[in-house]
N, C-alpha and C positions, 0 to 999 in steps of 0.2 A: 777675405776669401774671394779668389778669382772665379767668376761664373764659368760654367761648363761651356764647351765649344758651341753649343746651340744658342747661347745668349750673346748677342753682340754687345760690345762696349758702347758703340755709338751707331745710331740710325740717323742718317741725313735725309730729310724729306723735302723734295722739290717738285713743283708741278712739271717743269721742263728745264733743261739746260739752255735751250734755244741757242742764239748766236752771240748774245751779249757778254759783257765782261763779268757779270755776276755769275753766270754759269761756268765760265772758264775758271774763275777763282774757286768755285766750289769743288771742281775736279782737282785742282792743285792741292786744296786743303785735305780732301778725303784721301787722296793718294799718299800724301805725306804722313797723315795720322796712321794710315794702314802700314806704311813703311816703318813707323815707330813701334809696331808690334800690337796695335789695338785692332780688335775685330770691328769692322765697319760694314754696315749695310747702306746702300743707296736706294731709297724709295723714290720712285718716279712714275708719273702718270703718262707723260708724253716723251717718247724716246727720240723724237725727230730733231736731233741736234748733231752737228759735226763733232761736238766735244764728247759725245758718247764713246767715240773711238779712243779717247785718251784716258778713259777710266781704267785704273790698274786692275789686273786679274785678281789681286788680293782683296778687292772690294766686291762684296756680294750684291748683285743687282736684284731688286725686288720690284716687279711690275704691279702697279695699282691701276685699277680701271679708271679712276677719276680722282681729281683733287678738289671736287666740289665740297663746300663746307657742310653740306647735308648728306648728299647721296654717297659721299666718300667714306662715311662713318663705318659701314659694315666691313669694307675691305681693310681699312686701317685698324679697326678694332680687332679683327681676326689676326692681323699681323702682331699687334701689341701683346695679345694674350698667348700666342704661340711662340713668338721669338723672344719676348720679354727683354727688349734692349734696356740697358741701364739709363741711357740718355738719348733723347731725340732732339735734333737741331733742325729747325725749319726757318723759312724766310718768306716774306710777303704775307699780307694780312689774311687772305683767304686760306692759305695753307696752314698758318699758325692757328687760326680759329678752328679749323677742322681737327688739328692735333689736340687742342685743348678740350674741345667738345667730346672727342673720342675717349680721351683719358678719363673724363668725368663719368661717362656712361659705362665704361668697362671697368673702372676702378683700378686701372693698371698702375703699377708702381713706378713706371718710367718717369724720370725727371725731364721736364720740358724747357728748352731754351729757344730763343729766336734771335736772329741777326737783323739789325737795321742797317741798310746799305746806302742810304741817301739822306739828304736833308728833307725830312718828312714834311715839314711845314711848307716848303716850296713845292714838293711833290703834290700835296693836297691842293694848294692854290691853283695848280694847273688843271684840276678836275672841274667838271661842271658842278654847280652848287649842291644839287641833290646828292650826287655821288660823293662829293667832298664831305658832307655831313654824315653820311652813312659810314664812310671809312673812318672818320674821326671817332665816331661813336664806338665802332668795333675796336679801334686801337685802345681807347680809354677803358673799355669794358673788359677786354680779353688780355691784353699784353701784361698787365700786372699779375695775372694768374700764372705766368711762366715762373719757373724756378730761377731764371736769369735772363737778362737782355744783354746782347753783345753788339756794340757799335763799331763801325769800321774806321772811325776817326773821333777825336775828342770833340770836334765841332758838331758832328752828328749826334754824339751822346748829349752834349749840352742842349741842342735844339730839341731832341726827343724828350728829355726830362721835363722841359718846360711845357711841351705840347701835351703830354699826358698827365702832368702833375705828379711825377715820380721822382724820388730822391736821386740826385745825380750820382751819388756815391754807390748806388746799387746797379749802375750800368757799367759793365766792363768794356774796355776798348781793346781790340785786337787788330793788328795791321793786316791788310790784304796780302795773300801769298803770291806776290807778283814776280819776284826774281827767282827763277828756277834755272837749272842747267840747260833745259830745253830752250830757254829764251836766247841764250848766246848761240846755241847751235842753229836755231832758226834764223837769227840775224846774219849768220855767216853764209847762208845759202846763196848761190849765185842768182843774179837778177839780170834779165835780158829786157831792158826797157830803154828806149832812146833818151829819155829824160835823165837817165843815170849813167850815161856814157861819159868817158873822159872829155872834158871841154864843154860839157853842157852847162847851162846856167844853173845857179843854186836852186835846189828843190825845197820848197816849204810844204810840210805835211800837216793836215788836220785829220782826225780819226774819230769815228763814232757813228752812231745811228743818225740818219738824216731826219732828225726830229727837232721840234722847237727847243727842247732843253739844251741842245748843243750849240744853238745860235750861230750856225754857219753863215747866215746873211751878214753878220757883223764881220766875220773873218773875210768874206768876199769883198766887202767894202774897204776893209783895212788893206787887203792885198792890192786892190785897185790903186790906193794911195801909195803903197810901197812901189808898185810898178812905175810910178812917175819918176822915181829916182834910182831904182835898182832893176837890173835885168834878172828875172827869176821866174819860177813857175810854181804853181800850187796844185797839189794833189790831195783830194779829200777821200779817204778810204772809209767805206761804209755804205749801207743801203737804208732806205726808208721812204716814207710817204712824201717827203718834201723834195725829192729829186727834181721833178719838173720845175718847181718854183726856183730852186737853186740854179739850175741850168739857165732858166730864163733871166735870172738876176745877173749871172755872169755875162750873158749876152748884152744885157742892158748897160752894164758897166764897161763894156768894151774889152773884156779880158777872157772871153770864151776860149780863145786859142791857147791861152796860157794856163787854163784850169782843166784838170781831169777828174772825172768821177768814176773810177774803175769798179766801184761796188764793194761787196764784202770780199775779204781776202782771208784765206785760211792762215797765211803767213805774211802779215803786214810788216814784220820786224826786219826783214831783209831790206825793205824800202826805208823804214824808220831809221835804221842804223846808218844808212847812206845819205840821209837828208841833211841839208844845211841848217834846218830849223824845224822844230815842232811847235805848233800853236794849239792851245786849248782855249776855246772861245765860249765855254758853257755859261749858262745862266745859273745853274746850281749843279752840285755833284754830291758825293758822299766821301769818296776817296778815289779820284779818277785814276783808273789803272793805266790808261794810255799815257798820262803824265809821268807816272812812276816808271813805266816801260821805257819812255824816252830818256829819262834820267839814268836808268840802268844801262842803257846802250850808249850813253855819253853824248846824246844828241842835244845841242843847244835848244833851249825852250823858252817860251813865253806863255803866260796864262792869265786869264781873268781871275780876279780875287773873289771868286764866287763862293757862296756857302755850299758845301764845306770841302775841305781837303787840300786844295792847292797851297794855301798858306802854310799848312802843316808839312806837306811834302817838300816844298821849296824852302822851308825854314825861314819864313817871313821875307822871302825874296832873295835869300842868300845864293840860291842856285839858279834863279831865273826871275825875270821881271814879272811883277803882278800889276795888272791894270784894272780899272773899273769895268764892271759888266756892261756890255752894250756900247762901249765907247770906241768906235772904229778908229778915230784919230789917235787916241792913246795907244791902241793896239798896234797901229801902223808904226808909230814912233818907236815903240819897244822892239818891234820886229827889225826895223832899220838898225837900231843900236846894237842888237844882238848879232845881226849879220855882219856888221862892221867890226864889232869887238867880241867875238865868240869866246865863251869861257873855256877853261881847260877841260877836256873830255874826261880825263881820269878823275878829276875832282867830282864831276857829276856822278860817275859810276860808283864812287865811294859813298856818296850821299844816299844812294838807293839801297844800301845794304841793310837799312832799317826795315826793308820790306821783303826779306828773303822768305822762302817757303818754310824754312826751318823755324825762324822766329815767329811766323804766323801760327804754325801748328803748335808750338810750345805755348803761345798765348791762349789759344783755344783750348788746349788740353787743361791748362790751369783754370780757365774761366768755367769750363764744363765740369770741373771736379773729377776728371778721369784719372789723374795721377794719384789722387788720394784714395781711390777705390782699390788700388793694386797692393 
């Protein structure tokens, strides 16, 4: 029996969509699930994100005052008792803990699911010891209380099962909804930048937050080696706390005039589609969207073989070179080889079809049990 219109099929609960890839993927997913005819609510505490403008009118927005794991209970509890969603999907430790605590206190019948978006072992290792232990304790205490756990890649699922001592077979895997019609439309937008004018040297692009995880220092060192034999330029799209250090390193390496840091871009795809090469230099990931986006646009690419995602996306190096994490020389060598012998762009685009928004939504609908309720 299908619930009445006052009861959503799915409530997606996030603290904020922010600027990162996780928020963008959430919007792609909820828009597609709503397009498939399911009633979807987006629960959000902080609406300060450019991705809010991309949320479909078919998705009902619910403003919560806070996503704090304690003080957020009254607001979320009121929502669960009034709207009675069949399924609630959350992400991040604090938000999931809030959802589970609220369900226990309200005795709501809503089924709870959580997404794991990154290699959680590496994510925890990057935290200070005290915070690391608290997060790990919360993961092991609360995540098994969910009705289901969904990972963005098989590697993430394998890692998380070991981390919390959970049966691997009870963690579903659903691809990120990266490839959308809008991606091709944005890539075709005109670009007025001197580095992309006819006759300009080949452009190498890195993309992501300017944070330690992305390891842009290794990319800069590899690019400096590449510049010794190839005339080219490097553009790193994104913003973050390491900007001053990265700019200083580029100066120290003697490549500052050939490196640009334009910051966050609402449409990086027009640049990515016209680049000669995309490079992912990360120390760890989950399923890096920028790598899949480059693949979908047919841009030749090179990646570190970091945990997790690149090996799965590139099918063990079939669609792009995989190099050891933090090895600037190996990265430079792979960049040289790819620039000299670029792959066929149509083959790259075909490989990205495993990450279409339709396939992702279908995988989530199955994992959440939404289809079986109809």
